N, C-alpha and C positions, 0 to 999 in steps of 0.2 A: 077746394086751392090750400095748395100749403103755406104758407106762410117758415122760408129761412132766415136765421139770425146767425149772424159771425161769433160766436162764443169764444173760439179759446184762437189764439195768433200762429201764424206758420213757421217758423226759426227753427234750420234750422228740420222739419219737412218731409217725408220724399219730395218728387218731384208731379206724380197723379194727382195727391192729394193738390201742390198747387194749381195743376193746371185743372180741378174739378171744379176748386172756388172761383179761380179766374172763367171758367165757361161760368158760372151762377152769379156772377159779378158782384162774389162781397169780394173785397178784396181789405178791406178794415175789418176792424174787432170790429164788434155792435151796430152793426151793415145788416140791414131787412129785404131781403128780394120775395118779389112777390111772383106761385109757379105754378104753374096746372096743371093735373092730377095727372101724368100720366106717367108709363112708363120709362122714359128714355129721363121722365127729370130723375125717381122713387129713385131708377140707378146709379142715380151722380147723388143724391140725398144720401144710399147706402154705402156709397164711397166715402165721404164724407161726415157723417156722420157722429164720428168722437172730434169733430171742432165746431160741430153748432145743432143749434136748439130749433126743433120743427115742427108744429102738427096744425090742426085742420082751423085756420079764422076764420071766426065768423063774420056775420057782416056791420054789425053793431062795432065792435070794434077798429074793423076792419075799416073806416067810416071814419073815426077817432085818427088813426093813426094818417088817413089819406089827408085831415081835416088840421094836422096840428106837427107834421113831419112829410106832407109830396108839394114836390116843391115840382115847376117849371122850370125851362134851358129860360138861364140868367140869373135865380136863384131866389124868384117869387112865389108864393103859394100859390099850391089848388087854392080854387078861392070855388063855390056856388054859381058863378058866372060862367068860366069859362067852362068848367063841364053842362052845363048850362046852352052855348053857344057852338060847344063843338062835337055836340051828341046829343044825340035826341031824350038823355033827363033829362031831371029837371034839376038835382040838385044830384050831391056828392051821396048825398044818405040812398039815395037808389041809384044811382054813379056802380057803390059797393055792395050794397045788394047784387042786384045783372053780375058783378066778376065774380061773386060767392057760387050761385049757380051757373054760374057758368058759361050766360047767357054773350058774355062780351071783353072782352081782350080785353088787359093794361094794353095796349101798343093803339089803343084804337082815337086814346089824349096824344093827338100827338107831338110836346112840346112834354112831355111828361118826361121828367128821372127816371128810370130802371127804380133805384133801388132809395129806398128809407135811408137816412139817416140817426140811429136814433139815438135817445139818450143814455146812458149805462142808466143799469134799475134803479130802484129806489127802495133799501135798502139792503142792495147788488145781488150777486148769486151766494149761493152755500156755500159749492167750490167747484170749477172747471174742471176739477180732474175725474168726478162721478156721472155717471146714468144719469137721468133724472130718478129712474126706478131704485139706481141701492139711494138718492136724497139729493143728487146733482145735481146740473146744472146744461149735458149733455145728454146729446140723441133723441127720437122722438115724444113728445109732447100732449099728444094727444091735441081733443077742446081744450083742456089748460095754458094751451099756448097761451091764450088771451089775455090769465093774468099776468102772463111774463109780458107780453105787447104792452098793456094796461098800464105795468112797474115799469114801463119804455118809451111812453107817450111823448 
């Protein structure tokens, strides 16, 4: 499972890139979506790689994000009680582990919002004009996306 975070805005950007970000449900900077590891999603991510940061998320970081930034309809927080009542999992930690392993999908929780609205990273981005490999904040992070997500929790 990939976590995709929009880092740059889309003013004066190609229409194709705007449409792809819209299909990924990334409408604002610092919003995050969780997408499965499928060829269709990887193609969309590669198309917008100059506007997003992405990488493989682990269960511990995903559980932290769902606890702090997971929202239901009506802007209510996601709780262990809600997960226990609407899924076969006991709490958010078990649900996050099942999400990472591919045993369940994000849509199994009916009222959950698919976008996580994150805080800007503590200490800021290094630069939003260079890739992660060049010392910036864009593109493929790999497992180090967990550090960025922890700073944005």
